[in-house]
C-alpha positions in Angstrom: 7.7 67.1 241.4 4.8 69.9 241.1 2.3 68.7 238.5 -1.0 71.0 238.2 -2.4 68.4 240.1 -1.2 69.3 243.3 -2.1 72.5 243.0 -5.9 73.7 245.1 -8.5 74.4 242.7 -8.2 77.7 242.8 -5.0 77.9 242.0 -5.0 75.0 239.5 -7.9 77.4 237.7 -5.5 79.9 237.8 -2.7 78.3 235.8 -4.9 76.7 233.4 -6.3 79.4 232.6 -3.3 81.9 231.9 -1.6 79.7 230.2 -5.0 79.7 228.2 -4.9 82.9 227.5 -0.7 82.3 226.7 -0.3 84.8 229.3 3.0 83.8 230.8 3.6 86.9 232.0 0.3 87.9 234.1 -0.7 90.6 236.7 -2.7 90.7 239.7 -5.8 91.9 237.5 -5.7 88.9 235.5 -5.5 86.8 238.4 -8.7 88.4 240.3 -10.2 88.8 236.7 -9.8 84.9 236.8 -10.0 83.5 240.6 -12.9 86.2 241.1 -11.1 86.8 244.5 -11.0 90.4 246.3 -7.7 91.9 245.9 -5.9 91.1 249.1 -7.4 87.2 248.5 -5.8 87.0 245.0 -2.5 88.9 246.5 -2.6 86.2 249.4 -2.7 83.9 246.9 -0.2 84.6 244.6 2.0 85.7 247.3 1.6 81.8 248.3 2.4 80.5 244.8 5.5 82.5 244.8 6.8 80.9 248.0 6.0 77.4 246.5 7.8 78.6 243.1 4.6 78.0 240.9 5.1 81.4 239.7 8.0 84.3 240.1 7.8 88.1 240.9 9.4 90.2 238.5 8.5 93.5 239.7 5.3 95.2 241.8 2.1 93.6 240.4 3.5 91.5 237.9 4.5 87.5 237.6 6.2 84.7 235.7 4.4 81.3 235.1 7.1 78.9 236.0 7.4 75.3 234.4 5.8 72.8 236.6 7.1 69.8 235.5 11.3 69.8 235.6 13.3 71.0 233.3 12.8 73.8 230.5 10.6 73.6 226.9 12.2 75.7 224.1 8.5 77.6 224.3 9.8 78.4 228.1 13.1 79.3 226.8 11.8 82.5 224.4 9.8 83.4 227.2 12.7 84.6 228.7 13.4 87.7 226.2 9.9 88.4 226.7 10.3 88.4 230.5 13.4 90.9 229.7 11.2 93.4 228.1 8.8 93.1 231.2 11.3 93.8 233.9 13.0 96.8 232.1 9.9 98.1 230.6 9.6 101.1 230.5 12.9 102.5 229.9 14.6 102.1 226.3 16.4 98.4 225.6 17.3 95.9 222.7 18.1 92.0 223.5 21.4 92.0 222.7 25.4 90.3 222.3 24.5 86.4 222.7 20.7 86.6 223.4 20.7 88.8 219.5 22.5 85.9 217.9 20.3 83.1 219.5 17.3 85.2 218.2 18.9 85.4 214.7 19.5 81.6 214.8 23.3 82.3 215.0 24.1 79.5 218.0 23.7 76.4 218.0 23.2 76.1 221.8 21.7 78.8 223.4 22.2 79.8 227.2 20.3 80.6 230.3 22.4 84.2 229.9 20.4 86.8 228.8 21.5 89.7 227.6 20.1 93.3 227.4 21.0 96.7 226.5 19.2 99.0 228.4 19.5 103.1 229.0 19.6 102.5 232.8 21.3 101.4 235.0 20.2 98.0 236.6 21.5 95.1 238.5 21.9 91.6 236.9 18.9 89.2 238.9 18.0 85.8 238.2 14.7 84.4 238.2 12.9 81.4 235.8 15.4 79.6 235.2 17.7 82.3 233.7 20.5 85.3 234.5 19.4 88.6 232.8 23.0 90.7 232.3 22.2 94.1 231.9 24.1 96.4 230.0 24.1 100.0 230.6 24.6 101.8 226.6 24.2 105.3 226.2 20.6 106.6 224.4 22.9 107.7 221.0 24.1 104.0 220.4 19.8 103.2 220.3 20.5 102.2 216.5 19.8 99.3 214.1 17.3 98.1 216.4 15.1 95.7 215.0 11.4 93.3 216.1 11.3 90.3 215.9 8.6 87.5 217.0 10.1 85.7 220.1 6.8 83.4 220.7 3.6 83.5 218.4 2.2 86.2 220.1 4.7 88.4 221.5 7.8 90.5 220.1 10.8 92.1 221.7 13.4 95.4 220.4 16.9 93.2 219.2 19.4 94.5 217.6 19.5 93.6 213.5 21.9 91.1 212.1 24.6 93.4 211.5 24.7 95.6 214.8 24.5 92.2 216.3 27.8 91.1 214.7 29.4 94.6 215.3 28.4 94.6 219.0 30.1 90.6 219.5 32.7 91.0 218.0 33.8 94.6 219.8 32.5 93.1 223.4 33.6 89.1 222.3 32.9 88.0 226.2 29.5 89.0 225.7 29.2 86.5 223.1 31.6 83.5 223.7 34.6 84.9 222.2 35.7 85.5 218.8 35.2 81.8 218.1 31.1 81.8 218.6 30.6 85.0 217.1 33.1 83.9 214.2 30.5 80.6 214.4 27.8 82.7 214.0 28.8 84.9 210.5 29.1 81.8 208.9 25.2 80.6 210.1 24.1 84.2 209.0 26.4 84.1 206.1 23.6 84.2 203.4 21.8 86.6 205.3 24.2 89.3 206.1 24.4 92.5 204.3 27.6 93.3 204.1 27.1 96.6 202.3 25.3 97.5 205.8 27.6 95.9 207.7 30.4 98.5 206.6 28.4 100.9 207.1 27.7 99.9 210.2 31.7 99.3 211.7 32.1 102.9 210.1 29.2 104.3 212.7 30.2 102.1 215.1 33.3 104.1 214.9 35.7 101.7 216.4 39.3 100.1 214.3 39.0 96.8 216.7 35.9 95.9 215.0 37.3 96.5 211.6 40.0 94.7 212.1 38.4 91.4 213.5 35.6 91.5 211.1 38.4 91.8 208.6 39.9 89.0 209.5 37.1 86.6 209.9 35.4 87.6 206.7 39.0 86.9 204.7 39.3 83.4 206.7 35.8 82.7 205.3 35.6 84.0 201.9 32.3 86.4 203.1 32.0 89.5 201.7 33.5 91.4 198.6 36.5 92.9 197.6 35.0 96.1 198.2 33.8 94.7 201.7 37.2 94.1 202.4 39.0 97.2 200.8 36.5 99.6 203.5 37.9 98.2 206.6 41.1 98.7 205.3 40.6 102.3 204.6 39.2 102.3 207.8 42.1 101.5 210.0 44.6 102.5 207.5 45.9 104.8 209.9 45.3 102.7 213.4 48.9 101.7 214.7 48.4 99.8 217.7 47.4 96.2 217.2 44.6 94.5 219.0 44.2 91.0 220.6 42.1 88.8 218.0 40.3 87.2 220.6 40.6 89.5 224.7 39.4 86.8 226.5 42.2 84.8 225.2 46.0 85.0 226.8 47.6 88.2 225.3 50.5 85.9 222.9 50.5 85.2 219.0 51.9 86.7 216.2 51.2 90.1 215.1 49.0 90.4 211.6 50.1 93.6 210.1 48.0 93.5 207.3 44.7 93.8 210.1 47.0 94.8 213.0 46.0 91.7 214.9 48.1 90.1 217.4 46.5 86.3 216.2 45.9 84.8 220.1 43.3 82.6 217.7 44.9 81.0 214.7 42.1 81.7 211.3 42.7 78.0 211.3 40.7 77.1 214.4 37.8 79.0 212.9 37.8 77.1 209.9 38.0 74.0 211.8 34.7 75.0 213.6 32.7 75.2 210.6 33.7 71.9 208.9 32.0 70.4 212.1 
């Protein structure tokens, strides 16, 4: 097992000082300031530490301290969102889907997949024990975004609670399926602004979101009669039926009220919040 004691004195000094300064992500200038080495000697040292998997190179001139001990602490996992921000800078982005659910405390099982919606096309990559998945989004879709603290020192851009619900209902595959977002809605039920949520559904302008949301809210008896009516009005001209959960087989009875094919029974949604 790698520990701070297995590092050389210069490397140990660097890592300890960076941790003391709460800099899990740092640059060459930080390393040079702490070690007192020349630029060339500093870059050689950092290359050596990358090879030893003490740090990971995020992009030219930027590095991430990796955990020296086995396992990943909760604090370290929170840093993944800061890493995501660093990976995509200077382009517009927001943490989205299942990762946004995690930030809004809507999940019980965080994953090592980090979802980032961004205005540029980027290949997914793995680093620091996580997989970063970049989802292309047009610049005009950047709304319903807020800043949240993910470490005591750092904030990131993230879809707000209501926008997160809308995004996940539109693309359940990016949040673990309808059951996961439904459970998340239940967990956050007292924090959801249902008036804002229905406005977001209309702005997003995808009827399938209104259909899925309507059934989830009715199943859990959430929102108000006005909320349900607004969702009903939004889909009243829809003739087609959508799958309740597109990640499951195309089967099940059709519910005319919400124009949905129930390939996941509402009773299953009730059961997951009873446990």
